[in-house]
C-alpha positions as a Markdown table, in Angstrom:
| # | Residue | x | y | z |
|---|---|---|---|---|
| 1 | Unk | -75.8 | 29.7 | 118.9 |
| 2 | Unk | -79.1 | 29.1 | 119.3 |
| 3 | Unk | -81.1 | 26.0 | 120.6 |
| 4 | Unk | -82.4 | 25.5 | 117.2 |
| 5 | Unk | -78.7 | 25.0 | 115.5 |
| 6 | Unk | -78.7 | 21.9 | 117.9 |
| 7 | Unk | -82.0 | 20.2 | 116.8 |
| 8 | Unk | -80.7 | 21.2 | 113.1 |
| 9 | Unk | -77.8 | 18.7 | 113.4 |
| 10 | Unk | -80.3 | 16.1 | 115.1 |
| 11 | Unk | -78.2 | 16.1 | 118.1 |
| 12 | Unk | -79.1 | 13.0 | 119.9 |
| 13 | Unk | -79.5 | 14.0 | 123.4 |
| 14 | Unk | -81.9 | 16.9 | 123.0 |
| 15 | Unk | -83.9 | 14.6 | 120.4 |
| 16 | Unk | -84.3 | 12.2 | 123.3 |
| 17 | Unk | -85.8 | 15.0 | 125.9 |
| 18 | Unk | -87.9 | 16.7 | 122.8 |
| 19 | Unk | -89.8 | 12.8 | 122.6 |
| 20 | Unk | -89.8 | 12.4 | 126.5 |
| 21 | Unk | -91.3 | 16.3 | 126.7 |
| 22 | Unk | -94.6 | 15.0 | 124.2 |
| 23 | Unk | -94.6 | 11.9 | 125.9 |
| 24 | Unk | -95.2 | 13.5 | 129.5 |
| 25 | Unk | -97.8 | 16.0 | 128.2 |
| 26 | Unk | -99.6 | 13.0 | 126.1 |
| 27 | Unk | -99.6 | 11.1 | 129.3 |
| 28 | Unk | -100.8 | 14.0 | 131.5 |
| 29 | Unk | -103.6 | 15.0 | 129.4 |
| 30 | Unk | -104.7 | 11.5 | 128.9 |
| 31 | Unk | -104.9 | 11.3 | 132.7 |
| 32 | Unk | -106.6 | 14.0 | 133.2 |
| 33 | Unk | -109.6 | 13.2 | 130.4 |
| 34 | Unk | -110.0 | 9.7 | 132.3 |
| 35 | Unk | -109.8 | 11.1 | 136.2 |
| 36 | Unk | -112.5 | 13.6 | 134.9 |
| 37 | Unk | -114.4 | 10.7 | 133.6 |
| 38 | Unk | -113.6 | 9.0 | 137.1 |
| 39 | Unk | -115.2 | 11.6 | 139.2 |
| 40 | Unk | -118.9 | 12.3 | 140.4 |
| 41 | Unk | -121.1 | 14.0 | 142.7 |
| 42 | Unk | -120.7 | 11.7 | 145.2 |
| 43 | Unk | -123.1 | 13.0 | 147.8 |
| 44 | Unk | -126.0 | 13.2 | 145.3 |
| 45 | Unk | -125.0 | 9.9 | 143.9 |
| 46 | Unk | -125.3 | 8.3 | 147.7 |
| 47 | Unk | -128.8 | 10.2 | 148.3 |
| 48 | Unk | -129.7 | 8.4 | 145.2 |
| 49 | Unk | -128.5 | 4.9 | 146.1 |
| 50 | Unk | -130.4 | 5.0 | 149.8 |
| 51 | Unk | -133.5 | 5.6 | 148.2 |
| 52 | Unk | -133.6 | 2.6 | 145.8 |
| 53 | Unk | -131.4 | 0.2 | 148.6 |
| 54 | Unk | -134.4 | 1.2 | 151.2 |
| 55 | Unk | -137.0 | 0.3 | 148.8 |
| 56 | Unk | -134.8 | -3.1 | 148.3 |
| 57 | Unk | -135.1 | -1.8 | 144.2 |
| 58 | Unk | -131.8 | -2.8 | 144.1 |
| 59 | Unk | -131.8 | -3.4 | 140.0 |
| 60 | Unk | -132.7 | 0.1 | 140.2 |
| 61 | Unk | -129.4 | 0.7 | 141.8 |
| 62 | Unk | -127.6 | -1.0 | 139.6 |
| 63 | Unk | -128.8 | 1.2 | 136.5 |
| 64 | Unk | -127.9 | 4.3 | 138.6 |
| 65 | Unk | -124.4 | 3.3 | 139.3 |
| 66 | Unk | -124.1 | 1.7 | 135.3 |
| 67 | Unk | -125.5 | 5.6 | 134.1 |
| 68 | Unk | -123.0 | 7.3 | 136.8 |
| 69 | Unk | -120.1 | 5.6 | 135.4 |
| 70 | Unk | -116.7 | 6.7 | 136.8 |
| 71 | Unk | -114.9 | 4.6 | 139.3 |
| 72 | Unk | -117.2 | 4.9 | 142.6 |
| 73 | Unk | -119.8 | 3.9 | 140.8 |
| 74 | Unk | -118.2 | 0.9 | 139.2 |
| 75 | Unk | -117.5 | -0.1 | 142.8 |
| 76 | Unk | -120.6 | 0.1 | 144.4 |
| 77 | Unk | -122.4 | -1.8 | 141.6 |
| 78 | Unk | -120.1 | -5.0 | 142.3 |
| 79 | Unk | -121.4 | -4.3 | 145.6 |
| 80 | Unk | -125.0 | -4.4 | 144.7 |
| 81 | Unk | -125.0 | -7.4 | 142.3 |
| 82 | Unk | -124.2 | -9.5 | 145.9 |
| 83 | Unk | -126.4 | -7.7 | 147.6 |
| 84 | Unk | -128.1 | -10.8 | 148.1 |
| 85 | Unk | -124.4 | -12.5 | 150.0 |
| 86 | Unk | -122.5 | -11.9 | 153.1 |
| 87 | Unk | -121.2 | -8.8 | 154.4 |
| 88 | Unk | -117.5 | -10.5 | 153.9 |
| 89 | Unk | -118.5 | -11.3 | 150.3 |
| 90 | Unk | -119.9 | -8.1 | 149.4 |
| 91 | Unk | -116.7 | -6.4 | 150.9 |
| 92 | Unk | -114.7 | -8.8 | 149.1 |
| 93 | Unk | -116.5 | -8.0 | 145.8 |
| 94 | Unk | -116.1 | -4.3 | 146.3 |
| 95 | Unk | -112.4 | -4.6 | 147.2 |
| 96 | Unk | -111.4 | -6.4 | 144.3 |
| 97 | Unk | -113.3 | -3.9 | 142.2 |
| 98 | Unk | -111.7 | -1.1 | 144.2 |
| 99 | Unk | -108.3 | -2.3 | 143.3 |
| 100 | Unk | -109.0 | -2.8 | 139.4 |
| 101 | Unk | -110.5 | 1.0 | 139.4 |
| 102 | Unk | -106.9 | 2.0 | 141.1 |
| 103 | Unk | -104.9 | 0.2 | 138.5 |
| 104 | Unk | -107.1 | 1.5 | 135.8 |
| 105 | Unk | -106.8 | 5.2 | 137.3 |
| 106 | Unk | -103.1 | 4.7 | 138.0 |
| 107 | Unk | -102.2 | 3.2 | 134.5 |
| 108 | Unk | -99.6 | 5.0 | 132.8 |
| 109 | Unk | -99.2 | 7.6 | 135.4 |
| 110 | Unk | -95.9 | 6.1 | 136.8 |
| 111 | Unk | -94.3 | 7.5 | 133.2 |
| 112 | Unk | -94.1 | 11.0 | 134.5 |
| 113 | Unk | -92.5 | 9.9 | 137.6 |
| 114 | Unk | -90.0 | 8.0 | 135.6 |
| 115 | Unk | -89.6 | 10.9 | 132.9 |
| 116 | Unk | -88.7 | 13.2 | 135.8 |
| 117 | Unk | -85.9 | 11.1 | 137.3 |
| 118 | Unk | -84.4 | 10.1 | 133.7 |
| 119 | Unk | -84.5 | 13.4 | 132.1 |
| 120 | Unk | -82.1 | 15.3 | 134.4 |
| 121 | Unk | -79.9 | 12.4 | 134.2 |
| 122 | Unk | -79.7 | 12.6 | 130.1 |
| 123 | Unk | -79.2 | 16.2 | 130.5 |
| 124 | Unk | -76.3 | 15.5 | 132.6 |
| 125 | Unk | -74.9 | 12.8 | 130.3 |
| 126 | Unk | -75.0 | 15.8 | 127.4 |
| 127 | Unk | -72.9 | 17.9 | 129.6 |
| 128 | Unk | -70.4 | 15.6 | 130.3 |
| 129 | Unk | -70.2 | 14.8 | 126.8 |
| 130 | Unk | -69.8 | 18.6 | 126.0 |
| 131 | Unk | -67.0 | 18.7 | 128.7 |
| 132 | Unk | -65.3 | 15.9 | 127.2 |
| 133 | Unk | -65.5 | 17.5 | 123.5 |
| 134 | Unk | -64.4 | 20.9 | 125.1 |
| 135 | Unk | -61.1 | 19.6 | 126.8 |
| 136 | Unk | -60.4 | 17.3 | 123.8 |
| 137 | Unk | -60.4 | 20.7 | 121.5 |
| 138 | Unk | -58.1 | 21.9 | 124.0 |
| 139 | Unk | -55.8 | 19.4 | 124.3 |
| 140 | Unk | -55.7 | 18.4 | 120.4 |
| 141 | Unk | -55.3 | 22.4 | 119.7 |
| 142 | Unk | -52.6 | 23.3 | 122.2 |
| 143 | Unk | -52.6 | 26.3 | 124.5 |
| 144 | Unk | -51.5 | 28.8 | 121.5 |
| 145 | Unk | -54.0 | 27.7 | 119.1 |
| 146 | Unk | -57.0 | 26.9 | 120.7 |
| 147 | Unk | -60.6 | 27.3 | 118.8 |
| 148 | Unk | -62.5 | 29.5 | 121.7 |
| 149 | Unk | -65.2 | 29.0 | 119.3 |
| 150 | Unk | -65.5 | 25.6 | 119.0 |
| 151 | Unk | -64.6 | 25.2 | 123.0 |
| 152 | Unk | -67.1 | 28.0 | 123.4 |
| 153 | Unk | -69.8 | 25.8 | 121.6 |
| 154 | Unk | -68.9 | 22.4 | 123.4 |
| 155 | Unk | -69.7 | 24.6 | 126.6 |
| 156 | Unk | -72.5 | 25.9 | 125.4 |
| 157 | Unk | -73.7 | 22.3 | 124.3 |
| 158 | Unk | -73.0 | 20.9 | 127.6 |
| 159 | Unk | -75.3 | 23.9 | 129.4 |
| 160 | Unk | -78.1 | 23.5 | 127.0 |
| 161 | Unk | -78.3 | 19.7 | 127.7 |
| 162 | Unk | -78.9 | 20.1 | 131.3 |
| 163 | Unk | -81.4 | 22.7 | 130.8 |
| 164 | Unk | -83.2 | 21.1 | 128.7 |
| 165 | Unk | -83.3 | 18.2 | 131.0 |
| 166 | Unk | -84.4 | 20.1 | 134.2 |
| 167 | Unk | -87.1 | 21.7 | 131.7 |
| 168 | Unk | -88.4 | 18.4 | 130.6 |
| 169 | Unk | -88.1 | 17.2 | 134.7 |
| 170 | Unk | -89.6 | 19.9 | 136.6 |
| 171 | Unk | -93.1 | 20.1 | 135.0 |
| 172 | Unk | -92.9 | 16.4 | 134.7 |
| 173 | Unk | -92.6 | 16.3 | 138.3 |
| 174 | Unk | -95.3 | 18.9 | 139.2 |
| 175 | Unk | -97.7 | 16.7 | 136.6 |
| 176 | Unk | -97.0 | 13.8 | 138.4 |
| 177 | Unk | -97.9 | 14.9 | 141.6 |
| 178 | Unk | -101.2 | 16.5 | 140.5 |
| 179 | Unk | -102.2 | 13.4 | 139.2 |
| 180 | Unk | -101.2 | 11.5 | 142.4 |
| 181 | Unk | -103.3 | 14.5 | 144.2 |
| 182 | Unk | -106.5 | 13.8 | 142.3 |
| 183 | Unk | -106.3 | 9.9 | 142.0 |
| 184 | Unk | -105.8 | 9.8 | 146.1 |
| 185 | Unk | -109.0 | 12.1 | 146.5 |
| 186 | Unk | -111.0 | 9.4 | 144.3 |
| 187 | Unk | -109.8 | 6.5 | 146.1 |
| 188 | Unk | -110.9 | 8.4 | 149.3 |
| 189 | Unk | -114.0 | 8.9 | 147.9 |
| 190 | Unk | -114.1 | 5.2 | 147.0 |
| 191 | Unk | -113.3 | 4.0 | 150.2 |
| 192 | Unk | -116.1 | 6.3 | 152.0 |
| 193 | Unk | -118.9 | 5.5 | 149.6 |
| 194 | Unk | -118.0 | 1.7 | 149.7 |
| 195 | Unk | -118.4 | 1.9 | 153.6 |
| 196 | Unk | -122.0 | 3.7 | 153.5 |
| 197 | Unk | -123.1 | 1.2 | 150.7 |
| 198 | Unk | -121.8 | -2.0 | 152.5 |
| 199 | Unk | -124.3 | -0.7 | 155.9 |
| 200 | Unk | -126.9 | 0.1 | 153.9 |
| 201 | Unk | -127.2 | -3.2 | 152.1 |
| 202 | Unk | -126.6 | -5.1 | 155.6 |
| 203 | Unk | -128.9 | -2.9 | 157.5 |
| 204 | Unk | -131.3 | -1.7 | 155.6 |
| 205 | Unk | -132.1 | -3.9 | 152.1 |
C-alpha cells in the first residue's frame, strides 16, 4: 500500500505533516529573501561613510544609508541622525535600532524550530495509533482468524507516520540552523560597523 493511498483517505496525521512541510518551506524561502536583502558589502559601505563623515557631510551619509538599505545601513542611519548628541545617546539610538533589526531578521524563523520539534512527535502519535489499531485487530479477530493484511496495513501506517515526521523534521532543523548562522553573521557585522561609525562620529565628525 503506497503513501498516496493514505493521503487519498485523508489521513489526519499525514495531512498535518504535509501542512507543516509546506509551512516550513514557505518560512525558509521567505527568510532567505529577507536576509539576502539585509546583507550588504560592509567594507565598501564603511569606506563611503568614512569619506562623508570626515567631510562632515552627514546629510549625504544618511542618503547613502537610505539608498543602501539593509540591517547595517538602517542602524548606521539612526546613529547619523543623532550625530550632534553625546556618545551615549548615539550608542543608545543604534542599539535600539539594532534590536529592531534583529527582531525583523528573526521574525517567523522560530517556526522552523517549532516544526522540527513537533513533527516527530506527531509522527510518533501516528505510530502509536497504528500499533493500537494493529493490536485491536488481533484482539478482535482471535489468533485463528487474524487478518494479516489488515494488521499489516496498521503496522505500515504506524511506520509511515514515523518516517513522515522525520522527513519534515530533519530538513526543518537544517534550515533553521542555516538561518540562525546567517543571522549571526549579520548581527556581527552590525556590531562591528556600529562601533566604527560611533568612533568616527565622536572623534572625526
